N, CA, C and O atoms as a GROMACS GRO file, in nm:
protein
  324
    1MET      N    1  15.094   8.465   8.467
    1MET     CA    2  15.091   8.379   8.583
    1MET      C    3  14.973   8.282   8.570
    1MET      O    4  14.861   8.326   8.544
    2ALA      N    5  14.995   8.154   8.588
    2ALA     CA    6  14.890   8.053   8.578
    2ALA      C    7  14.805   8.053   8.705
    2ALA      O    8  14.854   8.073   8.816
    3LYS      N    9  14.672   8.029   8.683
    3LYS     CA   10  14.583   8.023   8.799
    3LYS      C   11  14.603   7.891   8.871
    3LYS      O   12  14.622   7.786   8.809
    4LYS      N   13  14.597   7.897   9.002
    4LYS     CA   14  14.608   7.777   9.082
    4LYS      C   15  14.471   7.710   9.086
    4LYS      O   16  14.370   7.777   9.109
    5LYS      N   17  14.465   7.578   9.065
    5LYS     CA   18  14.338   7.506   9.065
    5LYS      C   19  14.281   7.504   9.206
    5LYS      O   20  14.352   7.487   9.305
    6THR      N   21  14.150   7.522   9.212
    6THR     CA   22  14.082   7.516   9.340
    6THR      C   23  14.027   7.376   9.363
    6THR      O   24  14.027   7.293   9.272
    7ALA      N   25  13.982   7.349   9.482
    7ALA     CA   26  13.925   7.219   9.514
    7ALA      C   27  13.800   7.196   9.432
    7ALA      O   28  13.728   7.291   9.399
    8GLY      N   29  13.772   7.073   9.400
    8GLY     CA   30  13.653   7.040   9.322
    8GLY      C   31  13.667   6.902   9.263
    8GLY      O   32  13.757   6.826   9.298
    9ARG      N   33  13.578   6.871   9.173
    9ARG     CA   34  13.580   6.740   9.108
    9ARG      C   35  13.698   6.733   9.012
    9ARG      O   36  13.722   6.828   8.937
   10PRO      N   37  13.772   6.624   9.014
   10PRO     CA   38  13.888   6.611   8.924
   10PRO      C   39  13.845   6.609   8.777
   10PRO      O   40  13.734   6.567   8.745
   11VAL      N   41  13.932   6.655   8.690
   11VAL     CA   42  13.905   6.658   8.548
   11VAL      C   43  13.887   6.514   8.498
   11VAL      O   44  13.968   6.426   8.530
   12GLY      N   45  13.782   6.490   8.420
   12GLY     CA   46  13.757   6.359   8.363
   12GLY      C   47  13.671   6.267   8.450
   12GLY      O   48  13.637   6.157   8.406
   13SER      N   49  13.636   6.309   8.568
   13SER     CA   50  13.555   6.222   8.654
   13SER      C   51  13.409   6.225   8.607
   13SER      O   52  13.362   6.325   8.551
   14LYS      N   53  13.339   6.116   8.630
   14LYS     CA   54  13.200   6.102   8.586
   14LYS      C   55  13.105   6.162   8.688
   14LYS      O   56  13.136   6.170   8.807
   15THR      N   57  12.991   6.205   8.641
   15THR     CA   58  12.885   6.252   8.729
   15THR      C   59  12.815   6.131   8.790
   15THR      O   60  12.776   6.039   8.718
   16LYS      N   61  12.799   6.132   8.922
   16LYS     CA   62  12.735   6.019   8.989
   16LYS      C   63  12.584   6.025   8.970
   16LYS      O   64  12.523   6.132   8.971
   17ASP      N   65  12.525   5.906   8.954
   17ASP     CA   66  12.379   5.899   8.949
   17ASP      C   67  12.325   5.923   9.088
   17ASP      O   68  12.381   5.875   9.187
   18ARG      N   69  12.217   5.996   9.097
   18ARG     CA   70  12.155   6.025   9.225
   18ARG      C   71  12.013   5.971   9.223
   18ARG      O   72  11.945   5.975   9.120
   19PRO      N   73  11.968   5.920   9.338
   19PRO     CA   74  11.831   5.866   9.341
   19PRO      C   75  11.727   5.978   9.329
   19PRO      O   76  11.747   6.089   9.379
   20VAL      N   77  11.619   5.946   9.263
   20VAL     CA   78  11.509   6.040   9.245
   20VAL      C   79  11.403   6.009   9.349
   20VAL      O   80  11.367   5.893   9.368
   21THR      N   81  11.353   6.110   9.417
   21THR     CA   82  11.251   6.090   9.519
   21THR      C   83  11.123   6.161   9.481
   21THR      O   84  11.125   6.265   9.415
   22ASP      N   85  11.012   6.105   9.524
   22ASP     CA   86  10.882   6.167   9.503
   22ASP      C   87  10.832   6.221   9.635
   22ASP      O   88  10.830   6.148   9.735
   23GLU      N   89  10.793   6.345   9.638
   23GLU     CA   90  10.736   6.403   9.759
   23GLU      C   91  10.630   6.502   9.718
   23GLU      O   92  10.654   6.590   9.635
   24GLN      N   93  10.513   6.489   9.777
   24GLN     CA   94  10.404   6.580   9.748
   24GLN      C   95  10.402   6.689   9.853
   24GLN      O   96  10.438   6.667   9.969
   25VAL      N   97  10.358   6.806   9.813
   25VAL     CA   98  10.349   6.918   9.906
   25VAL      C   99  10.228   6.894   9.996
   25VAL      O  100  10.119   6.859   9.949
   26ALA      N  101  10.248   6.913  10.126
   26ALA     CA  102  10.139   6.891  10.222
   26ALA      C  103  10.028   6.994  10.200
   26ALA      O  104  10.053   7.111  10.174
   27GLN      N  105   9.904   6.946  10.212
   27GLN     CA  106   9.788   7.031  10.195
   27GLN      C  107   9.704   7.026  10.323
   27GLN      O  108   9.684   6.918  10.379
   28CYS      N  109   9.657   7.140  10.368
   28CYS     CA  110   9.578   7.148  10.490
   28CYS      C  111   9.446   7.073  10.472
   28CYS      O  112   9.374   7.100  10.376
   29PRO      N  113   9.413   6.980  10.563
   29PRO     CA  114   9.287   6.907  10.549
   29PRO      C  115   9.165   6.993  10.582
   29PRO      O  116   9.052   6.956  10.548
   30HIS      N  117   9.185   7.108  10.647
   30HIS     CA  118   9.075   7.193  10.686
   30HIS      C  119   9.036   7.293  10.577
   30HIS      O  120   8.918   7.306  10.544
   31CYS      N  121   9.134   7.364  10.521
   31CYS     CA  122   9.103   7.469  10.423
   31CYS      C  123   9.161   7.442  10.284
   31CYS      O  124   9.127   7.512  10.189
   32GLY      N  125   9.248   7.341  10.270
   32GLY     CA  126   9.305   7.307  10.140
   32GLY      C  127   9.427   7.389  10.100
   32GLY      O  128   9.478   7.374   9.989
   33SER      N  129   9.474   7.475  10.189
   33SER     CA  130   9.589   7.560  10.159
   33SER      C  131   9.719   7.479  10.163
   33SER      O  132   9.728   7.381  10.236
   34ARG      N  133   9.818   7.521  10.085
   34ARG     CA  134   9.950   7.457  10.088
   34ARG      C  135  10.052   7.543  10.162
   34ARG      O  136  10.171   7.513  10.161
   35ASN      N  137  10.006   7.650  10.225
   35ASN     CA  138  10.091   7.743  10.298
   35ASN      C  139  10.099   7.695  10.443
   35ASN      O  140  10.007   7.719  10.522
   36ARG      N  141  10.209   7.627  10.479
   36ARG     CA  142  10.221   7.568  10.612
   36ARG      C  143  10.334   7.632  10.689
   36ARG      O  144  10.421   7.697  10.631
   37GLY      N  145  10.333   7.612  10.821
   37GLY     CA  146  10.438   7.664  10.907
   37GLY      C  147  10.555   7.567  10.914
   37GLY      O  148  10.564   7.473  10.835
   38GLU      N  149  10.645   7.591  11.009
   38GLU     CA  150  10.764   7.507  11.025
   38GLU      C  151  10.726   7.370  11.077
   38GLU      O  152  10.626   7.353  11.147
   39PHE      N  153  10.809   7.271  11.040
   39PHE     CA  154  10.790   7.137  11.093
   39PHE      C  155  10.843   7.130  11.236
   39PHE      O  156  10.944   7.192  11.269
   40LYS      N  157  10.773   7.056  11.321
   40LYS     CA  158  10.813   7.038  11.460
   40LYS      C  159  10.799   6.891  11.496
   40LYS      O  160  10.720   6.819  11.434
   41ASN      N  161  10.874   6.847  11.596
   41ASN     CA  162  10.861   6.711  11.651
   41ASN      C  163  10.873   6.602  11.545
   41ASN      O  164  10.778   6.527  11.522
   42LEU      N  165  10.988   6.592  11.482
   42LEU     CA  166  11.012   6.488  11.384
   42LEU      C  167  11.016   6.352  11.452
   42LEU      O  168  11.092   6.333  11.548
   43GLN      N  169  10.937   6.258  11.404
   43GLN     CA  170  10.938   6.121  11.452
   43GLN      C  171  10.966   6.030  11.333
   43GLN      O  172  10.900   6.042  11.230
   44THR      N  173  11.061   5.940  11.347
   44THR     CA  174  11.091   5.845  11.241
   44THR      C  175  11.053   5.707  11.289
   44THR      O  176  11.102   5.660  11.392
   45VAL      N  177  10.965   5.641  11.215
   45VAL     CA  178  10.920   5.506  11.246
   45VAL      C  179  10.987   5.413  11.147
   45VAL      O  180  10.962   5.422  11.026
   46ILE      N  181  11.071   5.322  11.197
   46ILE     CA  182  11.142   5.229  11.111
   46ILE      C  183  11.057   5.102  11.097
   46ILE      O  184  11.016   5.043  11.197
   47GLY      N  185  11.032   5.062  10.976
   47GLY     CA  186  10.954   4.942  10.949
   47GLY      C  187  10.927   4.937  10.800
   47GLY      O  188  10.905   5.040  10.737
   48SER      N  189  10.929   4.820  10.745
   48SER     CA  190  10.911   4.809  10.600
   48SER      C  191  10.765   4.781  10.567
   48SER      O  192  10.688   4.732  10.650
   49GLY      N  193  10.729   4.813  10.446
   49GLY     CA  194  10.593   4.791  10.398
   49GLY      C  195  10.582   4.841  10.256
   49GLY      O  196  10.683   4.868  10.190
   50SER      N  197  10.460   4.854  10.208
   50SER     CA  198  10.440   4.906  10.074
   50SER      C  199  10.324   5.006  10.076
   50SER      O  200  10.227   4.989  10.148
   51ALA      N  201  10.338   5.107   9.996
   51ALA     CA  202  10.235   5.210   9.979
   51ALA      C  203  10.240   5.257   9.834
   51ALA      O  204  10.348   5.280   9.780
   52ASN      N  205  10.126   5.271   9.774
   52ASN     CA  206  10.117   5.315   9.634
   52ASN      C  207  10.196   5.223   9.540
   52ASN      O  208  10.248   5.268   9.438
   53GLY      N  209  10.206   5.095   9.575
   53GLY     CA  210  10.276   4.999   9.491
   53GLY      C  211  10.428   5.005   9.500
   53GLY      O  212  10.496   4.942   9.419
   54ARG      N  213  10.481   5.078   9.596
   54ARG     CA  214  10.626   5.089   9.614
   54ARG      C  215  10.663   5.047   9.754
   54ARG      O  216  10.585   5.064   9.848
   55GLU      N  217  10.784   4.993   9.768
   55GLU     CA  218  10.833   4.947   9.898
   55GLU      C  219  10.899   5.064   9.973
   55GLU      O  220  10.966   5.147   9.913
   56TYR      N  221  10.878   5.069  10.105
   56TYR     CA  222  10.945   5.170  10.187
   56TYR      C  223  11.009   5.103  10.308
   56TYR      O  224  10.972   4.992  10.346
   57GLU      N  225  11.107   5.173  10.368
   57GLU     CA  226  11.179   5.119  10.483
   57GLU      C  227  11.152   5.196  10.612
   57GLU      O  228  11.202   5.160  10.718
   58GLY      N  229  11.074   5.302  10.602
   58GLY     CA  230  11.040   5.379  10.720
   58GLY      C  231  10.948   5.494  10.685
   58GLY      O  232  10.926   5.524  10.568
   59VAL      N  233  10.893   5.557  10.788
   59VAL     CA  234  10.802   5.669  10.770
   59VAL      C  235  10.844   5.781  10.865
   59VAL      O  236  10.876   5.756  10.981
   60GLN      N  237  10.844   5.904  10.815
   60GLN     CA  238  10.870   6.020  10.900
   60GLN      C  239  10.738   6.092  10.924
   60GLN      O  240  10.663   6.118  10.830
   61LEU      N  241  10.711   6.124  11.049
   61LEU     CA  242  10.592   6.200  11.086
   61LEU      C  243  10.636   6.334  11.142
   61LEU      O  244  10.715   6.340  11.236
   62ARG      N  245  10.584   6.442  11.083
   62ARG     CA  246  10.624   6.577  11.124
   62ARG      C  247  10.499   6.660  11.151
   62ARG      O  248  10.406   6.662  11.070
   63ASN      N  249  10.497   6.727  11.265
   63ASN     CA  250  10.384   6.813  11.300
   63ASN      C  251  10.407   6.952  11.242
   63ASN      O  252  10.519   7.002  11.241
   64CYS      N  253  10.301   7.014  11.194
   64CYS     CA  254  10.307   7.153  11.150
   64CYS      C  255  10.167   7.211  11.155
   64CYS      O  256  10.070   7.139  11.184
   65SER      N  257  10.154   7.339  11.128
   65SER     CA  258  10.023   7.403  11.128
   65SER      C  259  10.008   7.487  11.002
   65SER      O  260  10.106   7.531  10.942
   66CYS      N  261   9.883   7.507  10.964
   66CYS     CA  262   9.850   7.586  10.846
   66CYS      C  263   9.865   7.734  10.880
   66CYS      O  264   9.820   7.778  10.986
   67ARG      N  265   9.928   7.810  10.793
   67ARG     CA  266   9.945   7.954  10.817
   67ARG      C  267   9.817   8.032  10.786
   67ARG      O  268   9.800   8.144  10.834
   68ASP      N  269   9.728   7.974  10.707
   68ASP     CA  270   9.606   8.046  10.670
   68ASP      C  271   9.496   8.029  10.774
   68ASP      O  272   9.436   8.128  10.817
   69CYS      N  273   9.467   7.904  10.815
   69CYS     CA  274   9.357   7.883  10.909
   69CYS      C  275   9.404   7.844  11.049
   69CYS      O  276   9.323   7.843  11.142
   70GLY      N  277   9.533   7.810  11.066
   70GLY     CA  278   9.586   7.773  11.197
   70GLY      C  279   9.562   7.629  11.235
   70GLY      O  280   9.595   7.589  11.347
   71GLY      N  281   9.505   7.549  11.145
   71GLY     CA  282   9.476   7.408  11.174
   71GLY      C  283   9.604   7.326  11.187
   71GLY      O  284   9.701   7.347  11.113
   72ALA      N  285   9.602   7.233  11.282
   72ALA     CA  286   9.718   7.147  11.303
   72ALA      C  287   9.710   7.025  11.212
   72ALA      O  288   9.600   6.978  11.181
   73MET      N  289   9.825   6.975  11.169
   73MET     CA  290   9.829   6.854  11.086
   73MET      C  291   9.959   6.780  11.107
   73MET      O  292  10.058   6.837  11.152
   74ILE      N  293   9.957   6.653  11.074
   74ILE     CA  294  10.075   6.568  11.077
   74ILE      C  295  10.106   6.531  10.932
   74ILE      O  296  10.020   6.477  10.863
   75VAL      N  297  10.226   6.559  10.887
   75VAL     CA  298  10.268   6.531  10.750
   75VAL      C  299  10.347   6.400  10.751
   75VAL      O  300  10.446   6.386  10.824
   76ARG      N  301  10.304   6.305  10.669
   76ARG     CA  302  10.368   6.174  10.660
   76ARG      C  303  10.456   6.172  10.536
   76ARG      O  304  10.413   6.212  10.428
   77ARG      N  305  10.580   6.124  10.551
   77ARG     CA  306  10.675   6.113  10.440
   77ARG      C  307  10.735   5.974  10.444
   77ARG      O  308  10.793   5.934  10.544
   78TYR      N  309  10.721   5.901  10.334
   78TYR     CA  310  10.776   5.767  10.324
   78TYR      C  311  10.924   5.772  10.288
   78TYR      O  312  10.966   5.857  10.209
   79LEU      N  313  11.003   5.683  10.345
   79LEU     CA  314  11.144   5.667  10.311
   79LEU      C  315  11.152   5.548  10.217
   79LEU      O  316  11.159   5.433  10.260
   80TRP      N  317  11.151   5.579  10.086
   80TRP     CA  318  11.145   5.475   9.983
   80TRP      C  319  11.276   5.398   9.975
   80TRP      O  320  11.383   5.453  10.002
   81ILE      N  321  11.268   5.272   9.938
   81ILE     CA  322  11.387   5.189   9.920
   81ILE      C  323  11.446   5.218   9.785
   81ILE      O  324  11.548   5.159   9.748
   0.00000   0.00000   0.00000
């Protein structure tokens, strides 16, 4: 008995190129730890500009706290073009 094909990518189709993103792990400004809690209160600011020689179309600001010292921080993430 032949196996019935399941859903998926058709035979012969090409793999799509996907954009590569750069993101650094947030570090606590108080103790230097990279062990952080959950993100809260996501804010997205739409606006273009440049940072580190690259163009961006918006910035995400996320609040979190350090699990080691309990210090609060805001993590900034650029939305690159």
